[in-house]
One Martini backbone bead per residue (centre of mass of N, CA, C, O) as a GRO file, in nm:
protein
  316
    1MET     BB    1   0.097   0.035   0.021
    2THR     BB    2   0.056   0.359  -0.001
    3ARG     BB    3   0.204   0.632   0.146
    4LEU     BB    4   0.126   0.899   0.296
    5PRO     BB    5   0.185   1.188   0.380
    6ASP     BB    6   0.254   1.368   0.627
    7GLY     BB    7  -0.070   1.435   0.780
    8TYR     BB    8  -0.229   1.243   0.621
    9VAL     BB    9  -0.569   1.115   0.566
   10LEU     BB   10  -0.745   0.803   0.532
   11ARG     BB   11  -1.099   0.782   0.460
   12HIS     BB   12  -1.414   0.752   0.480
   13THR     BB   13  -1.707   0.863   0.371
   14ALA     BB   14  -1.942   1.107   0.466
   15PRO     BB   15  -2.233   1.272   0.441
   16ALA     BB   16  -2.097   1.554   0.535
   17ASP     BB   17  -1.889   1.555   0.270
   18MET     BB   18  -2.038   1.642   0.005
   19GLY     BB   19  -1.959   1.937  -0.035
   20PRO     BB   20  -1.643   1.913  -0.046
   21VAL     BB   21  -1.640   1.701  -0.271
   22GLN     BB   22  -1.775   1.871  -0.489
   23ALA     BB   23  -1.560   2.093  -0.487
   24LEU     BB   24  -1.331   1.908  -0.573
   25LEU     BB   25  -1.446   1.810  -0.845
   26ASP     BB   26  -1.473   2.093  -0.969
   27THR     BB   27  -1.171   2.162  -0.953
   28VAL     BB   28  -1.066   1.927  -1.123
   29GLU     BB   29  -1.227   1.990  -1.381
   30ASP     BB   30  -1.125   2.273  -1.422
   31ALA     BB   31  -0.825   2.187  -1.460
   32ASP     BB   32  -0.860   1.960  -1.685
   33ALA     BB   33  -1.021   2.153  -1.895
   34GLY     BB   34  -0.899   2.462  -1.892
   35GLU     BB   35  -1.172   2.565  -1.757
   36PRO     BB   36  -1.450   2.676  -1.635
   37ARG     BB   37  -1.581   2.386  -1.453
   38GLY     BB   38  -1.802   2.151  -1.370
   39SER     BB   39  -1.903   1.864  -1.256
   40GLU     BB   40  -2.125   1.598  -1.355
   41ILE     BB   41  -2.102   1.510  -1.064
   42ARG     BB   42  -2.357   1.436  -0.817
   43VAL     BB   43  -2.298   1.320  -0.512
   44ALA     BB   44  -2.558   1.349  -0.340
   45ASN     BB   45  -2.714   1.170  -0.550
   46ALA     BB   46  -2.540   0.922  -0.623
   47PHE     BB   47  -2.545   0.815  -0.301
   48ARG     BB   48  -2.856   0.719  -0.308
   49ASP     BB   49  -2.772   0.472  -0.430
   50PRO     BB   50  -2.777   0.147  -0.308
   51ARG     BB   51  -2.520   0.048  -0.480
   52LYS     BB   52  -2.372   0.297  -0.326
   53GLU     BB   53  -2.134   0.275  -0.076
   54LEU     BB   54  -2.023   0.530   0.094
   55THR     BB   55  -1.889   0.395   0.374
   56ARG     BB   56  -1.712   0.169   0.179
   57ASN     BB   57  -1.667   0.297  -0.146
   58THR     BB   58  -1.529   0.556  -0.014
   59TRP     BB   59  -1.278   0.830  -0.024
   60VAL     BB   60  -1.066   1.044   0.179
   61ALA     BB   61  -0.813   1.291   0.159
   62VAL     BB   62  -0.656   1.450   0.433
   63ALA     BB   63  -0.511   1.723   0.516
   64PRO     BB   64  -0.350   1.888   0.769
   65ASP     BB   65  -0.575   2.140   0.736
   66GLY     BB   66  -0.855   1.963   0.641
   67ALA     BB   67  -0.842   1.937   0.356
   68PHE     BB   68  -0.934   1.810   0.049
   69ALA     BB   69  -0.714   1.614  -0.159
   70GLY     BB   70  -0.915   1.356  -0.200
   71PHE     BB   71  -1.106   1.119  -0.413
   72ALA     BB   72  -1.287   0.798  -0.403
   73PHE     BB   73  -1.437   0.531  -0.602
   74LEU     BB   74  -1.659   0.238  -0.595
   75PHE     BB   75  -1.822   0.041  -0.843
   76TRP     BB   76  -2.035  -0.246  -0.774
   77GLY     BB   77  -2.196  -0.453  -0.961
   78ARG     BB   78  -2.401  -0.722  -1.086
   79THR     BB   79  -2.142  -0.819  -1.294
   80ALA     BB   80  -1.851  -0.807  -1.150
   81GLN     BB   81  -1.797  -0.494  -1.221
   82GLY     BB   82  -1.555  -0.253  -1.173
   83GLU     BB   83  -1.544   0.107  -1.079
   84GLY     BB   84  -1.273   0.344  -1.068
   85GLU     BB   85  -1.191   0.671  -0.900
   86PRO     BB   86  -0.954   0.930  -0.878
   87TYR     BB   87  -0.915   1.246  -0.697
   88VAL     BB   88  -0.695   1.536  -0.724
   89HIS     BB   89  -0.590   1.808  -0.608
   90PRO     BB   90  -0.377   2.027  -0.755
   91ASP     BB   91  -0.220   2.097  -0.472
   92HIS     BB   92  -0.166   1.750  -0.430
   93ARG     BB   93   0.014   1.672  -0.646
   94GLY     BB   94   0.292   1.448  -0.638
   95ARG     BB   95   0.244   1.280  -0.330
   96GLY     BB   96   0.058   0.999  -0.350
   97VAL     BB   97  -0.254   1.024  -0.328
   98GLY     BB   98  -0.351   0.865  -0.575
   99ASP     BB   99  -0.217   0.595  -0.501
  100ALA     BB  100  -0.370   0.551  -0.233
  101LEU     BB  101  -0.652   0.545  -0.359
  102LEU     BB  102  -0.604   0.310  -0.553
  103ASP     BB  103  -0.539   0.101  -0.336
  104ALA     BB  104  -0.817   0.112  -0.198
  105VAL     BB  105  -0.986   0.027  -0.439
  106GLU     BB  106  -0.847  -0.248  -0.494
  107ALA     BB  107  -0.887  -0.382  -0.219
  108ARG     BB  108  -1.198  -0.376  -0.227
  109ALA     BB  109  -1.240  -0.525  -0.495
  110THR     BB  110  -1.099  -0.788  -0.410
  111ALA     BB  111  -1.299  -0.855  -0.182
  112LEU     BB  112  -1.556  -0.865  -0.362
  113ALA     BB  113  -1.458  -1.080  -0.567
  114ALA     BB  114  -1.450  -1.319  -0.351
  115THR     BB  115  -1.788  -1.322  -0.344
  116GLU     BB  116  -1.815  -1.431  -0.614
  117PRO     BB  117  -1.902  -1.639  -0.829
  118PRO     BB  118  -1.713  -1.878  -1.002
  119GLU     BB  119  -1.832  -1.799  -1.302
  120THR     BB  120  -1.702  -1.537  -1.277
  121ARG     BB  121  -1.523  -1.216  -1.394
  122PRO     BB  122  -1.361  -1.020  -1.213
  123ARG     BB  123  -1.327  -0.657  -1.251
  124LEU     BB  124  -1.116  -0.367  -1.284
  125HIS     BB  125  -1.187  -0.021  -1.363
  126ILE     BB  126  -0.972   0.246  -1.494
  127TRP     BB  127  -0.920   0.575  -1.549
  128CYS     BB  128  -0.692   0.744  -1.800
  129GLY     BB  129  -0.540   1.010  -1.886
  130GLU     BB  130  -0.299   1.120  -2.097
  131ALA     BB  131  -0.149   1.310  -1.862
  132LYS     BB  132  -0.142   1.057  -1.648
  133VAL     BB  133   0.148   0.919  -1.578
  134ARG     BB  134   0.139   0.804  -1.292
  135ARG     BB  135  -0.112   0.633  -1.321
  136ARG     BB  136  -0.012   0.458  -1.553
  137GLY     BB  137   0.224   0.335  -1.393
  138TRP     BB  138   0.053   0.203  -1.176
  139LEU     BB  139  -0.111   0.019  -1.361
  140LEU     BB  140   0.121  -0.137  -1.487
  141GLY     BB  141   0.247  -0.231  -1.206
  142HIS     BB  142  -0.058  -0.378  -1.136
  143GLY     BB  143  -0.167  -0.536  -1.412
  144TYR     BB  144  -0.275  -0.352  -1.625
  145ARG     BB  145  -0.491  -0.293  -1.917
  146ALA     BB  146  -0.575  -0.165  -2.210
  147VAL     BB  147  -0.937  -0.174  -2.344
  148ARG     BB  148  -1.023   0.139  -2.379
  149ASP     BB  149  -1.198   0.424  -2.516
  150SER     BB  150  -1.250   0.763  -2.388
  151TYR     BB  151  -1.460   1.047  -2.460
  152MET     BB  152  -1.474   1.396  -2.478
  153MET     BB  153  -1.727   1.587  -2.612
  154ARG     BB  154  -1.760   1.885  -2.837
  155ILE     BB  155  -1.961   2.188  -2.885
  156ASP     BB  156  -1.950   2.507  -3.059
  157MET     BB  157  -2.183   2.744  -3.089
  158SER     BB  158  -2.337   2.967  -3.254
  159ASP     BB  159  -2.586   3.216  -3.315
  160GLU     BB  160  -2.697   3.031  -3.502
  161PRO     BB  161  -2.915   2.827  -3.594
  162VAL     BB  162  -3.001   2.504  -3.563
  163GLU     BB  163  -2.972   2.216  -3.743
  164VAL     BB  164  -3.236   1.999  -3.800
  165MET     BB  165  -3.295   1.672  -3.826
  166PRO     BB  166  -3.475   1.437  -3.955
  167LEU     BB  167  -3.722   1.215  -3.912
  168PRO     BB  168  -3.845   0.930  -3.916
  169ALA     BB  169  -4.086   0.761  -4.020
  170GLY     BB  170  -4.334   0.760  -3.758
  171VAL     BB  171  -4.173   0.972  -3.585
  172GLU     BB  172  -4.192   1.138  -3.266
  173VAL     BB  173  -4.120   1.434  -3.070
  174ARG     BB  174  -4.126   1.467  -2.709
  175PRO     BB  175  -4.152   1.571  -2.416
  176PHE     BB  176  -4.091   1.495  -2.111
  177VAL     BB  177  -4.313   1.342  -1.859
  178LEU     BB  178  -4.375   1.378  -1.552
  179GLY     BB  179  -4.542   1.086  -1.426
  180ARG     BB  180  -4.535   0.902  -1.715
  181ASP     BB  181  -4.232   0.819  -1.865
  182GLU     BB  182  -4.036   0.655  -1.687
  183ALA     BB  183  -4.083   0.351  -1.752
  184ALA     BB  184  -4.047   0.363  -2.061
  185VAL     BB  185  -3.758   0.486  -2.066
  186HIS     BB  186  -3.616   0.279  -1.893
  187ALA     BB  187  -3.674   0.031  -2.070
  188ALA     BB  188  -3.537   0.145  -2.324
  189ASP     BB  189  -3.257   0.183  -2.202
  190GLU     BB  190  -3.197  -0.109  -2.125
  191ASP     BB  191  -3.208  -0.210  -2.416
  192ALA     BB  192  -2.999  -0.013  -2.556
  193PHE     BB  193  -2.755  -0.076  -2.323
  194ALA     BB  194  -2.701  -0.389  -2.290
  195ASP     BB  195  -2.428  -0.390  -2.500
  196HIS     BB  196  -2.263  -0.213  -2.326
  197PHE     BB  197  -2.002  -0.099  -2.171
  198LEU     BB  198  -2.060  -0.160  -1.837
  199HIS     BB  199  -2.339  -0.241  -1.807
  200ASP     BB  200  -2.583  -0.183  -1.542
  201PRO     BB  201  -2.849  -0.287  -1.422
  202SER     BB  202  -3.163  -0.124  -1.351
  203THR     BB  203  -3.393   0.003  -1.173
  204LEU     BB  204  -3.628   0.231  -1.163
  205ARG     BB  205  -3.537   0.362  -0.901
  206GLU     BB  206  -3.237   0.398  -0.972
  207TRP     BB  207  -3.283   0.569  -1.226
  208MET     BB  208  -3.432   0.806  -1.086
  209ILE     BB  209  -3.207   0.902  -0.904
  210GLN     BB  210  -3.008   0.957  -1.172
  211SER     BB  211  -3.239   1.158  -1.301
  212VAL     BB  212  -3.533   1.285  -1.208
  213GLU     BB  213  -3.385   1.358  -0.908
  214LEU     BB  214  -3.231   1.587  -0.992
  215SER     BB  215  -3.102   1.873  -0.923
  216GLY     BB  216  -3.246   2.102  -1.146
  217LEU     BB  217  -3.430   1.974  -1.328
  218ASP     BB  218  -3.516   1.993  -1.690
  219PRO     BB  219  -3.757   1.831  -1.874
  220SER     BB  220  -3.751   2.017  -2.140
  221LEU     BB  221  -3.456   1.872  -2.217
  222TRP     BB  222  -3.630   1.619  -2.271
  223LEU     BB  223  -3.638   1.357  -2.516
  224VAL     BB  224  -3.896   1.168  -2.695
  225ALA     BB  225  -3.924   0.893  -2.905
  226TRP     BB  226  -4.212   0.803  -3.100
  227ASP     BB  227  -4.379   0.485  -3.194
  228GLY     BB  228  -4.644   0.547  -3.095
  229ASP     BB  229  -4.622   0.360  -2.784
  230GLN     BB  230  -4.309   0.364  -2.847
  231VAL     BB  231  -3.980   0.379  -2.759
  232ALA     BB  232  -3.710   0.478  -2.977
  233GLY     BB  233  -3.593   0.730  -2.802
  234GLU     BB  234  -3.337   0.945  -2.635
  235SER     BB  235  -3.277   1.279  -2.472
  236LEU     BB  236  -3.064   1.371  -2.190
  237THR     BB  237  -3.039   1.694  -2.053
  238LEU     BB  238  -2.804   1.894  -1.886
  239VAL     BB  239  -2.715   2.165  -1.654
  240PHE     BB  240  -2.391   2.340  -1.623
  241GLU     BB  241  -2.426   2.634  -1.592
  242ALA     BB  242  -2.301   2.732  -1.924
  243GLU     BB  243  -2.387   2.421  -1.997
  244ALA     BB  244  -2.431   2.125  -2.176
  245TYR     BB  245  -2.533   1.775  -2.095
  246VAL     BB  246  -2.540   1.462  -2.246
  247ASP     BB  247  -2.629   1.193  -2.057
  248SER     BB  248  -2.838   1.070  -2.283
  249LEU     BB  249  -2.827   0.851  -2.584
  250SER     BB  250  -3.090   0.669  -2.754
  251VAL     BB  251  -3.154   0.370  -2.962
  252GLY     BB  252  -3.341   0.144  -3.066
  253ARG     BB  253  -3.288  -0.133  -3.244
  254ARG     BB  254  -3.527  -0.097  -3.456
  255TRP     BB  255  -3.420   0.227  -3.522
  256ARG     BB  256  -3.161   0.179  -3.649
  257GLY     BB  257  -3.024   0.344  -3.934
  258ARG     BB  258  -3.245   0.623  -3.963
  259GLY     BB  259  -3.146   0.902  -3.801
  260LEU     BB  260  -3.235   0.939  -3.497
  261GLY     BB  261  -2.983   1.025  -3.343
  262LEU     BB  262  -2.936   1.293  -3.502
  263ALA     BB  263  -3.213   1.416  -3.446
  264LEU     BB  264  -3.183   1.426  -3.136
  265LEU     BB  265  -2.915   1.581  -3.109
  266THR     BB  266  -3.000   1.842  -3.264
  267ARG     BB  267  -3.232   1.901  -3.064
  268ALA     BB  268  -3.052   1.935  -2.820
  269PHE     BB  269  -2.897   2.172  -2.932
  270GLY     BB  270  -3.141   2.357  -2.977
  271LEU     BB  271  -3.230   2.379  -2.680
  272ALA     BB  272  -2.969   2.499  -2.574
  273HIS     BB  273  -2.969   2.747  -2.760
  274GLU     BB  274  -3.239   2.869  -2.650
  275ARG     BB  275  -3.088   2.903  -2.354
  276GLY     BB  276  -2.788   3.023  -2.436
  277LEU     BB  277  -2.623   2.773  -2.510
  278ARG     BB  278  -2.289   2.687  -2.663
  279LYS     BB  279  -2.220   2.430  -2.491
  280VAL     BB  280  -2.157   2.079  -2.566
  281ARG     BB  281  -2.151   1.771  -2.388
  282LEU     BB  282  -2.001   1.431  -2.400
  283GLY     BB  283  -1.979   1.086  -2.349
  284VAL     BB  284  -1.765   0.816  -2.501
  285ASP     BB  285  -1.741   0.510  -2.638
  286ALA     BB  286  -1.526   0.451  -2.897
  287GLN     BB  287  -1.635   0.124  -2.923
  288ASN     BB  288  -1.913   0.153  -2.990
  289PRO     BB  289  -2.137  -0.060  -3.162
  290THR     BB  290  -2.335   0.190  -3.277
  291GLY     BB  291  -2.159   0.448  -3.374
  292ALA     BB  292  -2.143   0.711  -3.194
  293LEU     BB  293  -1.889   0.863  -3.277
  294ALA     BB  294  -1.972   0.917  -3.572
  295LEU     BB  295  -2.221   1.079  -3.498
  296TYR     BB  296  -2.082   1.314  -3.345
  297LEU     BB  297  -1.902   1.405  -3.578
  298LYS     BB  298  -2.135   1.463  -3.777
  299ALA     BB  299  -2.256   1.690  -3.571
  300GLY     BB  300  -1.970   1.860  -3.491
  301MET     BB  301  -1.800   1.721  -3.302
  302ARG     BB  302  -1.527   1.694  -3.064
  303VAL     BB  303  -1.232   1.596  -2.929
  304GLU     BB  304  -1.123   1.694  -2.609
  305ARG     BB  305  -1.082   1.410  -2.451
  306ARG     BB  306  -0.863   1.144  -2.344
  307GLU     BB  307  -0.923   0.800  -2.250
  308LYS     BB  308  -0.837   0.513  -2.069
  309VAL     BB  309  -0.928   0.181  -2.009
  310TRP     BB  310  -0.846  -0.013  -1.730
  311ALA     BB  311  -0.773  -0.366  -1.661
  312LYS     BB  312  -0.839  -0.623  -1.398
  313ASP     BB  313  -0.805  -0.927  -1.285
  314LEU     BB  314  -0.930  -1.069  -0.960
  315ARG     BB  315  -0.903  -1.364  -1.084
  316GLY     BB  316  -0.697  -1.644  -1.161
   0.00000   0.00000   0.00000
């Protein structure tokens, strides 16, 4: 285990820590993005999900002056696949804080992997940005290998109106209606994302915690594509300060290859534009089997940041 610098303490996160942790994540994102920007992770909401054990699967590194120097979480899903991520405040980088957080994440994942049924293949996945040389070295030294590419995409829109692409025949797009559409959209999401990398099935309640119950949600920025009484696709956009973030964009299997994804995305751009927002971002698995990356590039987005997903088998 990596030893923290003298005076630093590593402990599990408590509910009262949510405010300082959010401030830390916002500062890290601001520094890593190279411009003022908050994190798209809303920790107070994220850890209401019963699958995410705040007091066992998250950690904070506390500096000698009591400030939070780092934060890490482990998400261990129903498919024996773990996802971990450490965040280190820019003022505390280069001191081994990130290495200590990564050690804690791996130790906990290894313990959870030991409880999984023998027929499963437990793995831990950790993201590493191109510029994070120290983290990459830690991963290589601990037996991880790069298995996937993940990109943050971005478009900067002008003041000119957004060109909206046509919908496939028979499909219409309507705003999401709270209190009516939750179950249908959740079911469609589960079907659309079933074959995606690291998809972990969610119940309706879990999905609602991470979506419709977000603080400050504006459902008028959520679009649902309907083919009769069936959900053909959806675009769920959130607003963080002065920019939009497309949190989810999906097209059902039956409707793929007909231009629905581009039609939904350009409508999401248009709604953001109407709100006076000129930046739109989203994250994408670069090897997504549905061709999502090509769709986003076609829509005029560019790759803003690149990360690799590193994986390690936790059972020999």
